[in-house]
Backbone atoms as SQL, in Angstrom:
CREATE TABLE atoms (id INTEGER PRIMARY KEY, chain TEXT, resi INTEGER, resn TEXT, atom TEXT, x REAL, y REAL, z REAL);
INSERT INTO atoms VALUES
  (1, 'A', 1, 'MET', 'N', 13.048, -15.040, 60.690),
  (2, 'A', 1, 'MET', 'CA', 13.048, -15.702, 59.225),
  (3, 'A', 1, 'MET', 'C', 14.663, -14.837, 58.982),
  (4, 'A', 2, 'GLU', 'N', 14.550, -15.842, 58.615),
  (5, 'A', 2, 'GLU', 'CA', 16.806, -15.570, 58.785),
  (6, 'A', 2, 'GLU', 'C', 17.279, -14.325, 57.576),
  (7, 'A', 3, 'THR', 'N', 15.428, -13.809, 56.455),
  (8, 'A', 3, 'THR', 'CA', 15.583, -12.747, 55.651),
  (9, 'A', 3, 'THR', 'C', 15.760, -11.400, 56.433),
  (10, 'A', 4, 'GLN', 'N', 15.121, -11.644, 57.788),
  (11, 'A', 4, 'GLN', 'CA', 14.849, -10.442, 58.362),
  (12, 'A', 4, 'GLN', 'C', 16.471, -10.052, 58.579),
  (13, 'A', 5, 'SER', 'N', 17.598, -10.775, 59.158),
  (14, 'A', 5, 'SER', 'CA', 18.700, -10.198, 59.884),
  (15, 'A', 5, 'SER', 'C', 19.893, -9.421, 58.620),
  (16, 'A', 6, 'ILE', 'N', 19.160, -9.691, 57.440),
  (17, 'A', 6, 'ILE', 'CA', 19.753, -9.147, 56.097),
  (18, 'A', 6, 'ILE', 'C', 19.104, -7.103, 55.960),
  (19, 'A', 7, 'ASN', 'N', 17.939, -6.768, 56.874),
  (20, 'A', 7, 'ASN', 'CA', 17.907, -5.596, 56.746),
  (21, 'A', 7, 'ASN', 'C', 17.243, -4.819, 55.692),
  (22, 'A', 8, 'ILE', 'N', 16.759, -5.678, 55.170),
  (23, 'A', 8, 'ILE', 'CA', 16.410, -5.282, 53.274),
  (24, 'A', 8, 'ILE', 'C', 15.745, -3.950, 53.463),
  (25, 'A', 9, 'GLY', 'N', 14.577, -3.830, 54.612),
  (26, 'A', 9, 'GLY', 'CA', 13.822, -2.536, 54.530),
  (27, 'A', 9, 'GLY', 'C', 14.674, -1.659, 54.756),
  (28, 'A', 10, 'ASP', 'N', 15.702, -1.438, 55.703),
  (29, 'A', 10, 'ASP', 'CA', 16.575, -0.231, 56.254),
  (30, 'A', 10, 'ASP', 'C', 17.371, -0.033, 54.858),
  (31, 'A', 11, 'ASN', 'N', 17.862, -1.366, 54.034),
  (32, 'A', 11, 'ASN', 'CA', 18.836, -1.039, 52.968),
  (33, 'A', 11, 'ASN', 'C', 17.625, 0.098, 51.798),
  (34, 'A', 12, 'ILE', 'N', 16.465, -0.335, 51.809),
  (35, 'A', 12, 'ILE', 'CA', 15.365, 0.418, 50.598),
  (36, 'A', 12, 'ILE', 'C', 15.158, 1.610, 51.262),
  (37, 'A', 13, 'LYS', 'N', 15.262, 1.343, 52.673),
  (38, 'A', 13, 'LYS', 'CA', 15.242, 3.028, 53.377),
  (39, 'A', 13, 'LYS', 'C', 16.054, 4.228, 52.683),
  (40, 'A', 14, 'LYS', 'N', 17.552, 3.777, 52.786),
  (41, 'A', 14, 'LYS', 'CA', 18.741, 4.504, 52.608),
  (42, 'A', 14, 'LYS', 'C', 18.727, 4.371, 51.134),
  (43, 'A', 15, 'PHE', 'N', 18.686, 4.030, 50.590),
  (44, 'A', 15, 'PHE', 'CA', 18.204, 3.761, 49.100),
  (45, 'A', 15, 'PHE', 'C', 17.529, 5.401, 48.720),
  (46, 'A', 16, 'ARG', 'N', 16.559, 4.825, 48.879),
  (47, 'A', 16, 'ARG', 'CA', 14.983, 5.833, 48.532),
  (48, 'A', 16, 'ARG', 'C', 15.134, 7.147, 49.186),
  (49, 'A', 17, 'GLU', 'N', 15.812, 7.501, 50.006),
  (50, 'A', 17, 'GLU', 'CA', 16.453, 8.450, 50.951),
  (51, 'A', 17, 'GLU', 'C', 17.526, 8.907, 49.930),
  (52, 'A', 18, 'LEU', 'N', 18.884, 8.700, 49.627),
  (53, 'A', 18, 'LEU', 'CA', 19.339, 8.752, 49.195),
  (54, 'A', 18, 'LEU', 'C', 19.353, 9.102, 47.417),
  (55, 'A', 19, 'LYS', 'N', 18.141, 8.881, 46.833),
  (56, 'A', 19, 'LYS', 'CA', 17.561, 9.425, 45.323),
  (57, 'A', 19, 'LYS', 'C', 16.117, 10.412, 45.659),
  (58, 'A', 20, 'ASN', 'N', 16.165, 10.698, 47.309),
  (59, 'A', 20, 'ASN', 'CA', 15.065, 11.397, 47.433),
  (60, 'A', 20, 'ASN', 'C', 13.939, 11.213, 46.653),
  (61, 'A', 21, 'ILE', 'N', 13.233, 10.153, 46.788),
  (62, 'A', 21, 'ILE', 'CA', 12.118, 9.268, 46.390),
  (63, 'A', 21, 'ILE', 'C', 10.755, 9.442, 47.815),
  (64, 'A', 22, 'THR', 'N', 10.124, 9.873, 47.599),
  (65, 'A', 22, 'THR', 'CA', 9.175, 9.699, 48.968),
  (66, 'A', 22, 'THR', 'C', 8.342, 8.505, 49.032),
  (67, 'A', 23, 'ARG', 'N', 8.018, 7.935, 50.323),
  (68, 'A', 23, 'ARG', 'CA', 7.169, 6.854, 50.324),
  (69, 'A', 23, 'ARG', 'C', 6.022, 6.527, 49.477),
  (70, 'A', 24, 'GLU', 'N', 5.545, 7.788, 49.544),
  (71, 'A', 24, 'GLU', 'CA', 4.274, 7.781, 48.315),
  (72, 'A', 24, 'GLU', 'C', 4.202, 7.305, 47.417),
  (73, 'A', 25, 'ALA', 'N', 5.735, 8.024, 46.984),
  (74, 'A', 25, 'ALA', 'CA', 5.859, 7.692, 45.360),
  (75, 'A', 25, 'ALA', 'C', 6.845, 6.180, 45.212),
  (76, 'A', 26, 'MET', 'N', 7.502, 5.557, 45.712),
  (77, 'A', 26, 'MET', 'CA', 7.213, 4.383, 46.259),
  (78, 'A', 26, 'MET', 'C', 6.225, 3.166, 45.722),
  (79, 'A', 27, 'ALA', 'N', 5.136, 4.080, 47.516),
  (80, 'A', 27, 'ALA', 'CA', 4.271, 2.856, 47.212),
  (81, 'A', 27, 'ALA', 'C', 3.617, 2.755, 45.808),
  (82, 'A', 28, 'ALA', 'N', 2.772, 4.139, 45.618),
  (83, 'A', 28, 'ALA', 'CA', 2.116, 4.292, 44.085),
  (84, 'A', 28, 'ALA', 'C', 3.117, 3.338, 42.707),
  (85, 'A', 29, 'ASP', 'N', 4.027, 3.612, 43.012),
  (86, 'A', 29, 'ASP', 'CA', 4.961, 2.593, 41.539),
  (87, 'A', 29, 'ASP', 'C', 5.019, 0.995, 42.077),
  (88, 'A', 30, 'LEU', 'N', 4.889, 0.481, 43.138),
  (89, 'A', 30, 'LEU', 'CA', 4.210, -0.388, 43.715),
  (90, 'A', 30, 'LEU', 'C', 2.750, -1.093, 43.304),
  (91, 'A', 31, 'GLU', 'N', 2.220, -0.147, 43.487),
  (92, 'A', 31, 'GLU', 'CA', 0.949, -0.380, 43.316),
  (93, 'A', 31, 'GLU', 'C', 0.284, -0.968, 44.945),
  (94, 'A', 32, 'MET', 'N', 0.968, -0.500, 45.816),
  (95, 'A', 32, 'MET', 'CA', 0.148, -0.748, 47.447),
  (96, 'A', 32, 'MET', 'C', -0.212, 0.336, 47.837),
  (97, 'A', 33, 'SER', 'N', -0.536, 0.301, 49.149),
  (98, 'A', 33, 'SER', 'CA', -1.035, 1.593, 49.644),
  (99, 'A', 33, 'SER', 'C', 0.273, 2.050, 50.973),
  (100, 'A', 34, 'VAL', 'N', 0.364, 3.223, 50.869),
  (101, 'A', 34, 'VAL', 'CA', 1.345, 3.468, 51.651),
  (102, 'A', 34, 'VAL', 'C', 2.080, 2.925, 53.106),
  (103, 'A', 35, 'SER', 'N', 0.923, 2.818, 54.185),
  (104, 'A', 35, 'SER', 'CA', 1.120, 2.107, 55.513),
  (105, 'A', 35, 'SER', 'C', 1.914, 0.686, 54.895),
  (106, 'A', 36, 'GLY', 'N', 1.169, 0.133, 54.297),
  (107, 'A', 36, 'GLY', 'CA', 1.702, -1.357, 53.063),
  (108, 'A', 36, 'GLY', 'C', 3.262, -1.012, 52.800),
  (109, 'A', 37, 'TYR', 'N', 3.774, -0.056, 52.153),
  (110, 'A', 37, 'TYR', 'CA', 4.869, 0.286, 52.132),
  (111, 'A', 37, 'TYR', 'C', 5.965, 0.680, 53.302),
  (112, 'A', 38, 'SER', 'N', 5.437, 1.198, 54.067),
  (113, 'A', 38, 'SER', 'CA', 6.071, 1.479, 55.108),
  (114, 'A', 38, 'SER', 'C', 6.336, 0.190, 55.641),
  (115, 'A', 39, 'LYS', 'N', 5.450, -0.815, 55.846),
  (116, 'A', 39, 'LYS', 'CA', 5.939, -1.984, 56.472),
  (117, 'A', 39, 'LYS', 'C', 7.010, -2.510, 55.790),
  (118, 'A', 40, 'ILE', 'N', 7.647, -2.789, 54.633),
  (119, 'A', 40, 'ILE', 'CA', 8.394, -2.925, 54.364),
  (120, 'A', 40, 'ILE', 'C', 10.339, -2.196, 54.622),
  (121, 'A', 41, 'GLU', 'N', 9.829, -1.335, 54.557),
  (122, 'A', 41, 'GLU', 'CA', 11.252, -0.319, 55.128),
  (123, 'A', 41, 'GLU', 'C', 11.168, -0.342, 56.907),
  (124, 'A', 42, 'ARG', 'N', 10.497, -0.493, 57.441),
  (125, 'A', 42, 'ARG', 'CA', 10.289, -1.478, 58.676),
  (126, 'A', 42, 'ARG', 'C', 10.586, -2.778, 58.986),
  (127, 'A', 43, 'ASN', 'N', 10.871, -3.763, 58.039),
  (128, 'A', 43, 'ASN', 'CA', 11.006, -5.190, 57.954),
  (129, 'A', 43, 'ASN', 'C', 10.121, -6.147, 58.229),
  (130, 'A', 44, 'GLU', 'N', 8.952, -5.307, 58.350),
  (131, 'A', 44, 'GLU', 'CA', 7.525, -6.198, 59.520),
  (132, 'A', 44, 'GLU', 'C', 6.962, -7.253, 58.318),
  (133, 'A', 45, 'VAL', 'N', 7.421, -7.304, 56.877),
  (134, 'A', 45, 'VAL', 'CA', 6.746, -8.562, 56.034),
  (135, 'A', 45, 'VAL', 'C', 7.881, -8.737, 55.147),
  (136, 'A', 46, 'ASP', 'N', 7.787, -10.173, 54.948),
  (137, 'A', 46, 'ASP', 'CA', 8.417, -10.935, 54.269),
  (138, 'A', 46, 'ASP', 'C', 8.867, -9.993, 52.034),
  (139, 'A', 47, 'LEU', 'N', 9.244, -10.115, 52.227),
  (140, 'A', 47, 'LEU', 'CA', 9.411, -9.720, 50.684),
  (141, 'A', 47, 'LEU', 'C', 10.139, -11.005, 49.824),
  (142, 'A', 48, 'THR', 'N', 9.075, -10.790, 48.621),
  (143, 'A', 48, 'THR', 'CA', 9.216, -11.479, 47.573),
  (144, 'A', 48, 'THR', 'C', 10.556, -11.348, 46.517),
  (145, 'A', 49, 'ILE', 'N', 10.936, -12.644, 46.176),
  (146, 'A', 49, 'ILE', 'CA', 12.582, -11.834, 44.977),
  (147, 'A', 49, 'ILE', 'C', 11.723, -10.862, 43.817),
  (148, 'A', 50, 'SER', 'N', 10.591, -11.053, 43.343),
  (149, 'A', 50, 'SER', 'CA', 10.295, -10.179, 42.541),
  (150, 'A', 50, 'SER', 'C', 9.538, -8.930, 43.056),
  (151, 'A', 51, 'ARG', 'N', 9.569, -9.108, 44.174),
  (152, 'A', 51, 'ARG', 'CA', 8.686, -7.752, 44.958),
  (153, 'A', 51, 'ARG', 'C', 10.348, -6.815, 45.281),
  (154, 'A', 52, 'ILE', 'N', 11.212, -7.317, 45.449),
  (155, 'A', 52, 'ILE', 'CA', 12.859, -6.427, 45.439),
  (156, 'A', 52, 'ILE', 'C', 13.616, -6.219, 44.040),
  (157, 'A', 53, 'GLN', 'N', 12.987, -7.023, 43.484),
  (158, 'A', 53, 'GLN', 'CA', 13.867, -7.150, 42.029),
  (159, 'A', 53, 'GLN', 'C', 12.913, -5.461, 41.183),
  (160, 'A', 54, 'LYS', 'N', 11.537, -5.481, 41.873),
  (161, 'A', 54, 'LYS', 'CA', 10.618, -3.939, 41.184),
  (162, 'A', 54, 'LYS', 'C', 11.079, -2.920, 42.041),
  (163, 'A', 55, 'ILE', 'N', 11.726, -3.119, 43.020),
  (164, 'A', 55, 'ILE', 'CA', 11.779, -1.954, 44.311),
  (165, 'A', 55, 'ILE', 'C', 13.472, -2.402, 43.145),
  (166, 'A', 56, 'ALA', 'N', 14.135, -2.940, 43.255),
  (167, 'A', 56, 'ALA', 'CA', 15.557, -2.006, 42.647),
  (168, 'A', 56, 'ALA', 'C', 15.399, -1.558, 41.488),
  (169, 'A', 57, 'GLN', 'N', 14.714, -1.363, 40.540),
  (170, 'A', 57, 'GLN', 'CA', 14.170, -1.066, 39.261),
  (171, 'A', 57, 'GLN', 'C', 13.612, 0.123, 39.405),
  (172, 'A', 58, 'ILE', 'N', 12.933, 0.215, 40.470),
  (173, 'A', 58, 'ILE', 'CA', 12.149, 1.296, 40.988),
  (174, 'A', 58, 'ILE', 'C', 13.804, 2.815, 41.327),
  (175, 'A', 59, 'LEU', 'N', 14.308, 2.010, 41.816),
  (176, 'A', 59, 'LEU', 'CA', 15.757, 2.186, 42.983),
  (177, 'A', 59, 'LEU', 'C', 16.470, 2.878, 41.672),
  (178, 'A', 60, 'GLU', 'N', 16.366, 2.391, 40.318),
  (179, 'A', 60, 'GLU', 'CA', 17.478, 2.107, 39.187),
  (180, 'A', 60, 'GLU', 'C', 18.583, 1.700, 39.843),
  (181, 'A', 61, 'ILE', 'N', 19.065, 0.497, 40.557),
  (182, 'A', 61, 'ILE', 'CA', 20.064, -0.146, 41.497),
  (183, 'A', 61, 'ILE', 'C', 20.126, -1.803, 41.135),
  (184, 'A', 62, 'ASP', 'N', 21.131, -2.261, 41.646),
  (185, 'A', 62, 'ASP', 'CA', 21.035, -4.154, 41.635),
  (186, 'A', 62, 'ASP', 'C', 20.480, -4.406, 42.469),
  (187, 'A', 63, 'ILE', 'N', 20.083, -5.506, 42.304),
  (188, 'A', 63, 'ILE', 'CA', 19.769, -6.170, 43.766),
  (189, 'A', 63, 'ILE', 'C', 20.145, -6.321, 44.242),
  (190, 'A', 64, 'SER', 'N', 21.616, -6.298, 43.989),
  (191, 'A', 64, 'SER', 'CA', 22.914, -6.729, 45.542),
  (192, 'A', 64, 'SER', 'C', 23.106, -5.794, 46.183),
  (193, 'A', 65, 'GLN', 'N', 22.496, -4.345, 45.655),
  (194, 'A', 65, 'GLN', 'CA', 23.000, -3.742, 46.684),
  (195, 'A', 65, 'GLN', 'C', 21.987, -3.530, 47.540),
  (196, 'A', 66, 'ILE', 'N', 20.716, -4.000, 47.297),
  (197, 'A', 66, 'ILE', 'CA', 19.415, -4.137, 48.603),
  (198, 'A', 66, 'ILE', 'C', 19.633, -4.779, 49.924),
  (199, 'A', 67, 'LEU', 'N', 20.414, -5.795, 49.323),
  (200, 'A', 67, 'LEU', 'CA', 20.631, -7.055, 49.956),
  (201, 'A', 67, 'LEU', 'C', 22.016, -6.812, 50.622),
  (202, 'A', 68, 'ASN', 'N', 22.862, -5.963, 50.421),
  (203, 'A', 68, 'ASN', 'CA', 24.218, -5.302, 51.272),
  (204, 'A', 68, 'ASN', 'C', 23.884, -3.848, 51.056),
  (205, 'A', 69, 'PHE', 'N', 23.818, -3.127, 52.042),
  (206, 'A', 69, 'PHE', 'CA', 23.952, -1.879, 51.819),
  (207, 'A', 69, 'PHE', 'C', 25.217, -1.097, 52.075),
  (208, 'A', 70, 'ASP', 'N', 26.297, -0.691, 51.267),
  (209, 'A', 70, 'ASP', 'CA', 27.346, -0.247, 51.822),
  (210, 'A', 70, 'ASP', 'C', 28.262, 0.915, 50.941),
  (211, 'A', 71, 'ALA', 'N', 28.359, 1.883, 52.092),
  (212, 'A', 71, 'ALA', 'CA', 28.431, 3.433, 51.634),
  (213, 'A', 71, 'ALA', 'C', 29.771, 3.424, 50.467),
  (214, 'A', 72, 'THR', 'N', 30.609, 2.567, 50.295),
  (215, 'A', 72, 'THR', 'CA', 31.320, 2.409, 49.005),
  (216, 'A', 72, 'THR', 'C', 30.833, 2.679, 48.127),
  (217, 'A', 73, 'GLN', 'N', 29.278, 1.678, 47.582),
  (218, 'A', 73, 'GLN', 'CA', 28.497, 1.764, 46.757),
  (219, 'A', 73, 'GLN', 'C', 28.221, 3.028, 46.176),
  (220, 'A', 74, 'ILE', 'N', 27.761, 4.042, 47.383),
  (221, 'A', 74, 'ILE', 'CA', 27.133, 5.541, 46.779),
  (222, 'A', 74, 'ILE', 'C', 28.366, 6.328, 47.093),
  (223, 'A', 75, 'PHE', 'N', 29.525, 6.415, 47.653),
  (224, 'A', 75, 'PHE', 'CA', 30.444, 7.267, 47.558),
  (225, 'A', 75, 'PHE', 'C', 31.985, 7.118, 46.897),
  (226, 'A', 76, 'ASN', 'N', 32.391, 7.780, 46.320),
  (227, 'A', 76, 'ASN', 'CA', 33.318, 7.828, 45.125),
  (228, 'A', 76, 'ASN', 'C', 34.800, 7.547, 46.189),
  (229, 'A', 77, 'ILE', 'N', 35.304, 6.165, 46.580),
  (230, 'A', 77, 'ILE', 'CA', 35.967, 5.886, 47.375),
  (231, 'A', 77, 'ILE', 'C', 37.614, 6.455, 46.424),
  (232, 'A', 78, 'THR', 'N', 37.581, 6.346, 45.054),
  (233, 'A', 78, 'THR', 'CA', 38.523, 6.423, 43.931),
  (234, 'A', 78, 'THR', 'C', 38.671, 8.311, 44.552),
  (235, 'A', 79, 'HIS', 'N', 38.334, 9.216, 44.297),
  (236, 'A', 79, 'HIS', 'CA', 37.705, 10.362, 44.608),
  (237, 'A', 79, 'HIS', 'C', 38.561, 10.756, 46.184),
  (238, 'A', 80, 'ASN', 'N', 37.856, 9.953, 46.849),
  (239, 'A', 80, 'ASN', 'CA', 38.775, 10.290, 48.448),
  (240, 'A', 80, 'ASN', 'C', 39.837, 10.355, 48.571),
  (241, 'A', 81, 'GLN', 'N', 40.557, 8.773, 47.492),
  (242, 'A', 81, 'GLN', 'CA', 41.625, 8.298, 47.896),
  (243, 'A', 81, 'GLN', 'C', 42.667, 9.531, 47.178),
  (244, 'A', 82, 'LEU', 'N', 42.215, 10.165, 46.334),
  (245, 'A', 82, 'LEU', 'CA', 42.892, 11.225, 45.530),
  (246, 'A', 82, 'LEU', 'C', 43.033, 12.564, 46.448),
  (247, 'A', 83, 'VAL', 'N', 42.164, 13.175, 47.292),
  (248, 'A', 83, 'VAL', 'CA', 41.841, 13.816, 48.503),
  (249, 'A', 83, 'VAL', 'C', 42.903, 13.524, 49.180),
  (250, 'A', 84, 'GLN', 'N', 43.190, 12.440, 49.670),
  (251, 'A', 84, 'GLN', 'CA', 43.276, 12.291, 51.041),
  (252, 'A', 84, 'GLN', 'C', 45.099, 11.974, 50.981),
  (253, 'A', 85, 'GLY', 'N', 45.278, 11.893, 49.478),
  (254, 'A', 85, 'GLY', 'CA', 46.661, 11.899, 49.374),
  (255, 'A', 85, 'GLY', 'C', 47.687, 10.307, 49.433),
  (256, 'A', 86, 'PHE', 'N', 48.613, 10.746, 48.435),
  (257, 'A', 86, 'PHE', 'CA', 48.864, 9.576, 48.442),
  (258, 'A', 86, 'PHE', 'C', 49.602, 8.574, 49.707),
  (259, 'A', 87, 'GLY', 'N', 49.714, 8.472, 50.390),
  (260, 'A', 87, 'GLY', 'CA', 50.064, 8.166, 51.719),
  (261, 'A', 87, 'GLY', 'C', 48.538, 7.632, 51.866),
  (262, 'A', 88, 'SER', 'N', 47.733, 7.768, 52.486),
  (263, 'A', 88, 'SER', 'CA', 46.355, 6.921, 52.837),
  (264, 'A', 88, 'SER', 'C', 45.732, 5.416, 51.605),
  (265, 'A', 89, 'GLN', 'N', 45.459, 4.895, 52.792),
  (266, 'A', 89, 'GLN', 'CA', 45.027, 3.700, 51.505),
  (267, 'A', 89, 'GLN', 'C', 43.431, 3.715, 51.742),
  (268, 'A', 90, 'VAL', 'N', 43.369, 3.347, 51.134),
  (269, 'A', 90, 'VAL', 'CA', 41.295, 2.966, 51.086),
  (270, 'A', 90, 'VAL', 'C', 41.105, 1.519, 50.725),
  (271, 'A', 91, 'GLU', 'N', 40.663, 0.206, 51.580),
  (272, 'A', 91, 'GLU', 'CA', 40.388, -0.815, 51.422),
  (273, 'A', 91, 'GLU', 'C', 39.314, -1.263, 49.982),
  (274, 'A', 92, 'ASN', 'N', 39.711, -1.679, 49.676),
  (275, 'A', 92, 'ASN', 'CA', 38.489, -1.895, 47.970),
  (276, 'A', 92, 'ASN', 'C', 38.058, -3.091, 48.602),
  (277, 'A', 93, 'HIS', 'N', 36.654, -3.937, 49.505),
  (278, 'A', 93, 'HIS', 'CA', 36.230, -4.964, 49.568),
  (279, 'A', 93, 'HIS', 'C', 35.474, -5.734, 48.276),
  (280, 'A', 94, 'ASN', 'N', 35.739, -6.704, 47.993),
  (281, 'A', 94, 'ASN', 'CA', 35.101, -7.430, 47.236),
  (282, 'A', 94, 'ASN', 'C', 33.498, -8.237, 48.080),
  (283, 'A', 95, 'HIS', 'N', 32.706, -7.842, 47.820),
  (284, 'A', 95, 'HIS', 'CA', 31.345, -8.103, 48.402),
  (285, 'A', 95, 'HIS', 'C', 30.841, -9.739, 47.505),
  (286, 'A', 96, 'SER', 'N', 31.337, -9.652, 46.685),
  (287, 'A', 96, 'SER', 'CA', 30.401, -10.570, 45.649),
  (288, 'A', 96, 'SER', 'C', 29.933, -11.996, 46.598),
  (289, 'A', 97, 'ASP', 'N', 30.947, -12.767, 47.108),
  (290, 'A', 97, 'ASP', 'CA', 30.449, -13.896, 47.699),
  (291, 'A', 97, 'ASP', 'C', 29.463, -13.536, 48.838),
  (292, 'A', 98, 'GLU', 'N', 29.198, -12.534, 49.186),
  (293, 'A', 98, 'GLU', 'CA', 28.477, -12.147, 50.393),
  (294, 'A', 98, 'GLU', 'C', 26.933, -11.744, 49.913),
  (295, 'A', 99, 'TYR', 'N', 27.212, -11.102, 48.729),
  (296, 'A', 99, 'TYR', 'CA', 26.001, -11.106, 47.917),
  (297, 'A', 99, 'TYR', 'C', 25.291, -12.326, 47.522),
  (298, 'A', 100, 'LYS', 'N', 26.336, -12.944, 47.271),
  (299, 'A', 100, 'LYS', 'CA', 25.752, -14.276, 46.799),
  (300, 'A', 100, 'LYS', 'C', 25.365, -15.125, 47.254),
  (301, 'A', 101, 'ASP', 'N', 25.899, -15.292, 48.533),
  (302, 'A', 101, 'ASP', 'CA', 25.133, -15.925, 49.854),
  (303, 'A', 101, 'ASP', 'C', 24.075, -15.377, 50.373),
  (304, 'A', 102, 'LYS', 'N', 24.049, -14.056, 50.282),
  (305, 'A', 102, 'LYS', 'CA', 22.204, -13.501, 50.793),
  (306, 'A', 102, 'LYS', 'C', 21.764, -13.338, 49.805),
  (307, 'A', 103, 'TYR', 'N', 21.832, -13.541, 48.645),
  (308, 'A', 103, 'TYR', 'CA', 20.981, -14.193, 47.233),
  (309, 'A', 103, 'TYR', 'C', 20.369, -15.398, 47.428),
  (310, 'A', 104, 'ILE', 'N', 21.169, -16.367, 48.302),
  (311, 'A', 104, 'ILE', 'CA', 21.176, -17.521, 47.809),
  (312, 'A', 104, 'ILE', 'C', 20.103, -17.767, 49.110),
  (313, 'A', 105, 'GLN', 'N', 20.480, -17.275, 50.436),
  (314, 'A', 105, 'GLN', 'CA', 19.786, -17.148, 51.316),
  (315, 'A', 105, 'GLN', 'C', 17.961, -16.955, 51.104),
  (316, 'A', 106, 'LEU', 'N', 17.725, -15.800, 50.508),
  (317, 'A', 106, 'LEU', 'CA', 16.659, -14.935, 50.123),
  (318, 'A', 106, 'LEU', 'C', 15.797, -15.924, 48.936),
  (319, 'A', 107, 'LEU', 'N', 16.741, -16.744, 48.193),
  (320, 'A', 107, 'LEU', 'CA', 16.072, -17.565, 46.965),
  (321, 'A', 107, 'LEU', 'C', 15.700, -18.449, 47.847),
  (322, 'A', 108, 'GLU', 'N', 16.261, -19.317, 49.195),
  (323, 'A', 108, 'GLU', 'CA', 15.974, -20.568, 49.553),
  (324, 'A', 108, 'GLU', 'C', 14.190, -19.949, 50.673),
  (325, 'A', 109, 'ALA', 'N', 14.628, -19.159, 50.998),
  (326, 'A', 109, 'ALA', 'CA', 13.524, -18.444, 51.767),
  (327, 'A', 109, 'ALA', 'C', 11.821, -18.191, 50.765),
  (328, 'A', 110, 'GLU', 'N', 12.769, -17.717, 50.186),
  (329, 'A', 110, 'GLU', 'CA', 11.165, -17.655, 48.963),
  (330, 'A', 110, 'GLU', 'C', 10.772, -19.198, 48.542),
  (331, 'A', 111, 'VAL', 'N', 11.697, -20.088, 48.263),
  (332, 'A', 111, 'VAL', 'CA', 11.230, -21.284, 47.503),
  (333, 'A', 111, 'VAL', 'C', 10.372, -22.121, 49.128),
  (334, 'A', 112, 'LYS', 'N', 10.632, -21.891, 50.052),
  (335, 'A', 112, 'LYS', 'CA', 10.022, -21.984, 51.276),
  (336, 'A', 112, 'LYS', 'C', 8.905, -21.777, 51.614),
  (337, 'A', 113, 'ARG', 'N', 8.692, -20.372, 51.225),
  (338, 'A', 113, 'ARG', 'CA', 7.585, -19.779, 51.551),
  (339, 'A', 113, 'ARG', 'C', 6.457, -20.373, 50.269),
  (340, 'A', 114, 'LEU', 'N', 6.990, -20.553, 49.171),
  (341, 'A', 114, 'LEU', 'CA', 5.762, -20.557, 48.084),
  (342, 'A', 114, 'LEU', 'C', 5.909, -22.402, 48.485),
  (343, 'A', 115, 'LYS', 'N', 6.451, -22.697, 48.973),
  (344, 'A', 115, 'LYS', 'CA', 6.030, -24.669, 49.130),
  (345, 'A', 115, 'LYS', 'C', 4.999, -24.374, 50.700),
  (346, 'A', 116, 'SER', 'N', 5.303, -23.771, 51.562),
  (347, 'A', 116, 'SER', 'CA', 3.989, -23.089, 52.378),
  (348, 'A', 116, 'SER', 'C', 2.694, -22.916, 51.989),
  (349, 'A', 117, 'VAL', 'N', 2.774, -22.118, 50.732),
  (350, 'A', 117, 'VAL', 'CA', 1.457, -21.561, 50.093),
  (351, 'A', 117, 'VAL', 'C', 0.848, -22.849, 49.483),
  (352, 'A', 118, 'ALA', 'N', 1.660, -23.461, 49.050),
  (353, 'A', 118, 'ALA', 'CA', 1.319, -24.383, 47.954),
  (354, 'A', 118, 'ALA', 'C', 0.597, -25.907, 48.935),
  (355, 'A', 119, 'GLY', 'N', 1.128, -25.717, 49.631),
  (356, 'A', 119, 'GLY', 'CA', 0.557, -26.770, 50.967),
  (357, 'A', 119, 'GLY', 'C', 1.421, -28.069, 50.798),
  (358, 'A', 120, 'GLU', 'N', 2.559, -27.437, 50.202),
  (359, 'A', 120, 'GLU', 'CA', 3.746, -28.972, 50.144),
  (360, 'A', 120, 'GLU', 'C', 3.981, -29.637, 51.975);
């Protein structure tokens, strides 16, 4: 499926680990088993938009961050520029179009899944 290439599960795992949240705590908050939650992080299940929104809420991040993990979201690039000195430049990439495209791709996959469940 197209959404697998986004590596949503990998991104969720990175944010969970950065926030020192256990798999057990995530599973409990999502009202699911630990093994079921682990499948999410291993990209073995297709996630619904509502499930991704709930995960983002638990992790206290924006859904776009799950769709595209970027180290610059985590680390203070402005501070790094000051530490490196005025001669260094760190590019600030705007990923909003990429986020939008991935979100649209995810929504389209969800519509397709719902249509198949409804028997259309």
